[in-house]
N, C-alpha and C positions, 0 to 999 in steps of 0.2 A: 206124823210129819215126815215127809220124805227128806232124807239127808243129802242125797246126791242123785244125779241122773245125767244122761247124755242126750244131746239133741243135735240134729243136722239141719242146717238152714242154708238158703241161697244168700248171695250178697244183698239181694233186695229184702231179705228178712223173711222169705217164705219158708214155712216149716216143711221139711222133707221127710223127717222121721223123728220119733221120740222113743226113748227107752221105756220099758214097761212101767218103771216106777213113776215116770212123769205122766204117762197116760192115765194112771190112777189119780195123780195129783190134780189133773184137769178133767174131771168127769164130764160126760156128755159129749157134744160134738167137738172134735179137735179144731182149735183155732187155726186159721189159714196163715197168719203172719205172727212171727215171734214178738214183734214190737207191740202188738195189741195186748200181750201179757204183762208188759212193763208199765209201772206207774212212773211216768216221766216227771211228775211234779215232785217226787221224792228222790229220784235218781239224779246223779250229778250231770246229766245231759238232757237237752231239750227234746231230742228225737233220735231215731235210729241213724239218721244221716250224720249226726255229731258223734254218736257212740262208735260206729264201725271203724273209722280211722284210728281212734284211740285203742280199740280192741286189737286191731292188726299191729299196731306199733308196740303197745305195752304187753300184749298177750293175756291180759286179765283186767276186768273191770268189776265194780260192785253195782248191782242193779236190784231194785225192789220189784218183785213180781206180785201180781194181784192174786189174792186168795179170797174169793168171794167179793162182795160189794165194798166192804170197808177194811178188811184185813190185808196188810201188806207185809211181805216176808223178804228179808235181805238174802241175796245169793251172791257168791263169788262166781263170775262167769269167766272160764278159762278157755283160751283157744287151743284145742288139742291138735288139729291139723287143718290145712288149707288145701283143698282138692282142686288142682288146676283144670282137669279135664271137664268137669261139670260146674266149676266155679262155686263150689259149696264149702261151708265151714263146719267143722266138727267142734262142738262146744261141750265142756263139762261144767255142770252147775252144782255148786256145793252150798248147802244151807249154812247160814251164819247164826249161831245161838244169840239170844238177846243180850247177854252180857258182853259178848264179843262185838255185837252190833253197836252197843253204846260206846265201846272203846274206839271203834272205827270212826263213828260219827264225831267223837271228841277230837280225834286226830285230824279228821278232815276239817273240822271247824277251826282248829289251830292253823292248819295250812291256809285256809281261806283268809283268816285274820292276818296272817303273815303276808300273804299276797296283797291284801288290801292296803296294809300299812306300807308295803314296799312300793306300790304303784301310785298311791294317793299323793296329791299335791299339798301335803301337809307335813310339817317336820315332826318326827317322832324320835325321842331319845329315851332309853330305859337305863336307869341307874340303880345301884343298891342303896341301902339306907344311909350310907356314908357319902352319897352323891358321886360315886365313881361310875363312869360310863361303862355300860355293858353291851349296849346295842344302839344302832343309829341307822335310820332308813336312808335311801338314796337322796330323797328330797332334802333332808337335813344336811347331808354332805354338800349338795349343790348350793343351797342358800348360804350356809355358813362357810363355804369354800374350804372344807376340811375333808380328810380321809379317815374313815372309821377306824381302820386298823392302826393308824397313828395316834388315835385319841382314846382307845380302850384303856380303862382303869384310871384315866385322868379325871380330876374333879370338875364336874360340869359348871360349877359356880365360877371357876377360873376360866374355863373355855369360853363361856358366854360373857365374860368380863363384867359380872354383876358388881354393882357398887355395894359398899358396906351396908347402907340403909336397906337396899333391896334384899340382901342376904338375911338380915335380921327379920325383915317382914316375912320372907318366904319361910324361914324356919319356924317362926311363931305361928303362922297360919297352918302349916302342916301339923304342928304339934297340937293345936287347938281344934282344928276342923278336919284335918286329913286331906286338905286340898287348898289350892291357891288359884284364883281365876283372874285372868287379864293382867298378867305381869308384863308391863310394857318396858322394854329396855332398848338402849342404844348399843349397837354392835358394830365393830370394825373388823372387816375381813383381813386375812393375811396380806391381801393386795392393797389394803388401805381404803376400800369402799365402805362407806357408812350406811348402815341399814337400821331400820326401826323394826323390832320384832315384838310379837305379842304371844305370851305363853300361858297355857293352862297346865297346872301341875296336880297330879293325883297320887296319893299314897295308898298302896295296896299291899295285901299280904299274899305272897305266893305260897299256897298250901303244899304244892308239890315239893318245895325245898324248905318250907317252914321258915321263911324270912320275908322281910319287908322289901318292896321295890318302889321306886318312884318313876312315874310315867310323865314325860314332858311332851306336850302337844303344842306346836308353834306355827304361827303364820308370819309371813313377811308383809308388813304393812307400810313399807317404805313409800310406795306409790300413793297409797291412800293418805298417808300423813302429808305428802307433798301437795296433793290435791286439796286437802282440808286447809292447809296453810295458804295455798293460792286463793281459795275461795274467801278465807278470812281477810287476806290482803286486798282482794278486789272489793269486798264490802267496806273495808276501811278507807280505801281510796275513794270510793263513791261518796261516803259520808264526808270525808275531808274536802272533796271537790265541791260538794254542795255548800259546805260551810264557807270555803274560800270564795265561791261565786257570790254568796250572800254578802260577805264582807266587801268584795270588790264593788258590788252594786251600791252599797252604802258609802263607800269611800269616794266613788267617782264624782259625786256632786260637789263635795268640798274641794276636791282637786281642781275641778273646773273653775271654781271661785278663786282659789289661790292663784292659778295660772293667769286669770284675768286681772287680778289686782297687781301681780308682778309686772304684767305688760303695761298697765296704766302708770305704775311708778317709773318704769324704764323710760317712758315718753317724757317725763317731767324732771328727771334727775340728771344733773350734769357732773356730779362728783364722781371721780374715777373709782374710788374705793367702793362707793355705794353701787355703782354700775357693775363692778366685778362681782360684788356680793349678790346682787339681784340676778346676774347671769348664772351664778352657781345655783341659786335657788331654782331658776327656770329649768336648768338642766336636770336637777334632781326631781322636779315635778314631772318633767317629760319621762324620766326613767320610771317613776311610779305610775304614771298614766299608761305607759306601755305595758307594765306588769298587770295593771287592772284590766286592760283590754284583752290580754291573753286569758286572764281568769274568766272574764265574761264570755269570751268565745268558747272556751272549753266547757262551760256550763251548758252550752247548747249542743244539739246533735250536729255532727259534722255534715257540711253541705257541699263539700268539694265535688266537682264533676268526675265521676268514675269512668275509667276507660281501661282497655286491655293494655297491659304494660309488660314489656320484657324486663324482668328484674335485673338481669345482668347489665342491660343497657342503662337502667336507672342508677345502679351502683356506680358505674363508670361516670355517669353525669355528676353524681355527688362527689366523686373523687376529683374530677376536674374543677369543681367549684371550691372545695376546701384546699386545693393545692395553692390557692392565692392567699390563704391565711398564714400568718407568720408562725403560728404554733405548730403547723405541720410541714414547714419548709424543709427541715432536715430529716424528716421521717421517711424511711423506706417502706413503700406500700407494696405488698405482695398480693396478687390476685390469684385465687384458686377457684375459679368459677366453673360451674357445670357447663357442658357443651349443649345441654338441652335448652329449648327455647325459654322455659320457665316463665310462662305467661301468668299474670295475676290480674284480677279486676279490682283496681284501687283508684283512689284519687292521686294523680301523679305528683302534684305539688306537696300534698301532705306526706306521702311516703318518702319523697325526696327530703323533706324536712327531718324525718326520722333518721335517715342515714347521715345527714349532715350533722345533726346533734350528736349522734353516737361517735362519728369520726372525730369531731372536735373534742368531745370528752376524752377519747383515747389519746389524742394529741396532748391535751393538758396533763394527763396522767404520766406521759412519757417525757415531760419537759426536762427531767433530770437524768435521763438515760444517755449513756455514751453512744449506744447504737440502737436508737429507737426503731422498732419494726411494727407496722400495722398489717396484720394478715386478715384477708377477707375470703371466706370460703362459702360456697353455695353447693347444695346437693338437693336432688329431687328424688323423693321416694313416695310411691303410691300417689296420693292426691295432695301432697304438700311439698313446699320448698323450704329448706332450712338454710338460713344464712348465719354464719358465725363471724363475729368481728373480734379478733384477738389482738391484744397489745401486750407488750412486755414492760409495762409501767409499774408504778408504785403499788398498785392494788388497793383494795378496800378492806379495812378490818372486818372480821367476821361479824362483830356485834352490830355493824351498820347495814349488812346485806338485806335484811328484811325491810329496811326503811328507804331504800334507794329510789323507789317509785312514788314516795309520798311528796305532795306539793310542799315547796319551801324547804325541803331537806337537802342539805348539801354538805359535803366534806371539805369544800374549799374555804379559804379564809374570807373575811368580810369584804364585801363589794366586788368579789370575783365571780359570783354566781347567784342567781335568784332561787335555785333549787326547783325550777320548773321544767328544765330540759327533759329529763327522763320521764317526768309525769306526763308531759306532752306526748312523748313517744309512746308511752303505755296507753294513753287515751286514744291516740290515732290507730295504733295497731289492733287493739282489742275491739274497738268500735266497728272494725271491718272484718271481724271474724278470725283475726290472727292471734298469735301469742308472742310475748316477749319475756325473756328471763335473763338474769345476770348472775354470773358466778365469778368469784374473785378470791385471790389469796394474797394477803399482804406481802409485798416485796416480790411477788411472782407474776403480776399482771392480772388482767381482767378479760373475761369472755362474755360478750353479749350475744345471745341466741334469739333470732327472730324467725318465727315459723308462720308462713303464709299459705292459704289455700290456693292450689293451682287452678287456673281457669280451664274448664273442660268444654267450653262452648266452641263457637266458630273461630278457628284459628286465623282466618283471613283478617280478623280485626286487628291483628298485631301490625300489619302493614298500613292500616288505616288510622292509627292513633298518633297523629302528628309526627310520623316518621320514627316512632320509638319502638 
């Protein structure tokens, strides 16, 4: 086996000369190009084009050279000189023994693994057997909003804010099985952002140092959890809507009978007390009949005439209407609307109803505020327009947030709301391809976010839609 040799090649890889040792190493006809001697499937480069820049920069690379049809031998290729006049390279090739070859491959494998962990979009944290952090990749720093250097030797159970029950379960599983799969936790970043994280933990023995290590691999599933809750909420709303519509259908007939009987009695009664009582019954029947009609209408597909609408114009129309309501008389309304046209293809009356409902809800929530402010923002990004309606009212308790779009659910006192307003809004917006969400903090106000798809068709329709 040749231990070393010299070779001169052009930048294109054409062999210009070989030392005597290497001429014996390649018996027969001398190959024309150096790269034909290299096994690129085993070498760290795909071709000579990738190898040359690294060789010029690093001055040395490891390459596997072919020795027969199946045998491959590792050489250290060192750049001895670079001749400018004929643009040639002088290389020194040194044979690497098998033992040394295994060591190099192991070191390369560790480097590849480290690079993979450093660049992958997965959180990785290594700790010792006492859960003290020893390493953390950049993705973990980003998701957790932490700096590795500030967290080294801290206990990961505290850093991840694990509850007592999760800590016991983790310790027991690692002790019994040496691993823990799908540990789902809630995590709050230093900036107060709440995230759902999913971890897989593995206990390994590091034979190099003769001690146990724990490997934490994690995913940020916040968005997935949000979508799952949103889907569950939509299914729940659909089922409740069907149930409510069925009840409304059954109730409508006796309501008609009651209304007819009351009208007959009113025509024959002359007693003032009875007349007042019947009038009260008639008003309550009308209130119930109106609720029943809403439920029946919502159980059917929306039939409103769709047209191209400028959302900013529609928002201002809604503001002009609610300005006449006493509940918004003293509210300062701040408009922060985009200058873009923001056209959407919706039923004008139904979308107007959505904004009126949301504005009136905000006014009711701010009835106790000294300086009530209703802020309306709109932004256009890509193919959607986002509208945010923010109030500084009393807010909604967190325990009620998941129920606000349910039919008949209301946080108002008795006889002050049917609990159908937000359900109507949800039904209208989602049936036309939009999204509506609500976020609130008790005592700090509420934000309603409505996302609508922007119309991308003929823009001339804006001027042809009833002046809107």
